[in-house]
N, C-alpha and C positions, 0 to 999 in steps of 0.2 A: 640508582637511575628509575624514575617511577616510568613504566610502561605509555608510549604514543596510546592513545586511543583518537577517536573520530571526533572527539571534542575540541585538540589541538588544533582543526583544521576549518569548526565552524568559526565564521566571521560575528563581531561582532554587530554589523550589521541585517536587517531584517526584511531587505529589500530583495525580491526573488532572484533576478538576473545574476547580486552579489549571492548570493545564495549557491545558486546553478554553476556557476565561474569556479567558486572554492570547493566545492564539492571533487570536481574532476580533477583535482591532486588529492586526495583524500588517500590516503594511507592508515588509518586507521585500526582495519586489522587486515589480516591476509588475502579475502575475496580479490582485491584490486589486479592482484598480482597474477590471476587468468581470464580474467573478464576483458572482452576488450576495452572499454570503458564506464562510465559512471554514467547509469541511468537515474537522473533528478527527478523531480516533480515536473507538469505540466497545467497548466490552468491560468486563469485570470489569477491578480492578486485579493481581486476583491471575490470570488468566488465564495457563496453561500452553503454550498457542500462539497465534501470531499470524499474520497472516494481512496481506502488505502490497502492497496493487495502485500504479498508476503516478499517478491521479489520479480526483476525484468526475469525472461526468458530468453531463447537464443534471439529470437525474431527481437525483443527491444534490445538484445545488447549490443544487435549490431548496427542497429536502430537509431539508436541514443535516444531514445521515447520509451515510456510506456506503455502500457496495452496496446502495440499496436500488431502482436500476433494473434492466432486461434481465440484465446482468452477473452481478450481483448476484443477481439470481431463478437464472439458471444457476449461480452460487457456490453458494446452495441446495440444488441438485439436485446438486450433485457432494458436498456432505459428508455429507447424505443416506445417497446412493448407498456413502459409503466411509464410513457408519458415524461419524461425526464429529458430534457434536453442537453447532450453532453459538453454543448461550447459552454456553457457559465461553467462546470465542472472541475476542479479542481485533483486530476488522481495523479495520486504515488506511490509508492513501494513501503514498507519497514526495512527494507533491505536496497542500496543501490547498487547494488554489483549482486551479478549473475555466476547463481556459483548453480555445478554440474558435472555430470561425468562423464570424463572423457569419452567419445564416438567413435567410430571408425571413419574415412575418408569417406563421405558421399552423408552421411548420417546425419541429422540432426543431434545437437548436445544437449541431452536430458538432465532436464532440472534436479536437483539435489536440495533436498530442505533445511536451510541454515540451521546453525543449530544455537541455541542461549545466546552463548558468547557472543557470538556474531551479530542478533537481533541485538539484542543490549551494546552494542560496541556503536552499531549503526545509529542507534535511538536520539544523538544528539540534534540529525538530521534532520529527521521526523518531529522530531521538537523544534526545528528553527521554523521548519516549514507551515507547519499550526501558529505559531506565534508571528509567521507573517503574513498568512492568510484572513484568521483570527475568524474558520467556518461556522456557522452555526448550527450544522449537522454535521455529524464525520458517521459516514457508513466504514467499517472494519472488516474485508472481504477475508474471511476466510481466517482459521487456526491461531495462523503467527503472529500475522496482523492483530489482532484481539490479543492476543497473550502480550506484546508487543507497547499495548497503550493499559492494557487493565489487569495486567498480570501474570505468572506463570501458570497460576492453579485455574484461570479463570478456563471456565466451558464454552464453549460456545457454544453448543445443542441445548444445553440447561435455559440459557437466558436469548432468542431468537423471539423476537416478538417485542420486547421489551425497550424498556429510551433509560439507558445507563448514561453513567458520568464519570468521566476520568478520577482518578483515587488522586483527593488531595494533596498528599503526600509526597504522590510521585506523579507530578505532571507538569506540563510546564507554564510557566510564570505567565500569567493574562488572558489565558486560555481557559473556558469554560464549557466548549459544544454539548450537542444530543450526540448520542454514541448509539448507533445502531448495530446488531454486527447481524452478520451472512455468511451463505456459504461466498467462495473464492468459485469466479464463473470458471477454470478449472478444475475443480472436484466435481461440475453439470461435466464437463466433456470425459474424463477420467473415468465417470462411476458406471454404473450396470447399465443397458443401454435402455430395460425396459425400467428403468427407473427417471433418464435424463429427462422428458419432459415434465414429470409431478416436479423435479430441483428444480428446472430450469421455470418452474411456473412459481415455484418456493423464492427465488432471487429477484424474480422480477415483481413478488409482494409487498418484499423486504425493501425495495430501493422503493416502490411505490409509498410504503409507511413513512419511508424518511424523509419523500419531500411532502408529508403531512406534516412535516416535524418546523418546516422554512417557517416564517413566519410572514404576514401580508401574500 
């Protein structure tokens, strides 16, 4: 009997409301068992710019919304400095459930990087979001998001500052955005204190560059 995957839960509809509702019941991998809830993407269906992170964190898992924790606050600050309004942007993650290391009572749960199997298992949801929104530009925040769409051998540091395309043989049908890769905001927060200003400035520069790719 074939294994169940996230693709078995993705509806034919590309309406974001339908996708969000269907994703709540996804059992395409084991991460749903420990997570509080599915954290689907948010933003307008006609967003021209999409930002893709790795996975929800502790705050996002509780709130059910992407990028509302410390990394999200840093992303908001970076968007402001890049003069990119947050409201017209669609934000999501490559993986829709929080993967974490159990913590003692009163201590925030610690993020654990999703495995390649988990990333690939969840990719049908990301593909469906790309088809629903059809953004002009996609910014991949961090290595996990970049590898989710550009392949497991992709190296983010080698391609920052470039305009990329999704692999034609492994991409959602009907979607061909310009793609930019950059740091995940959490990498800025976790980095050495003496390098954070430089890392943050790089994130801002990459977001500003992505905005210049939007037509009109």
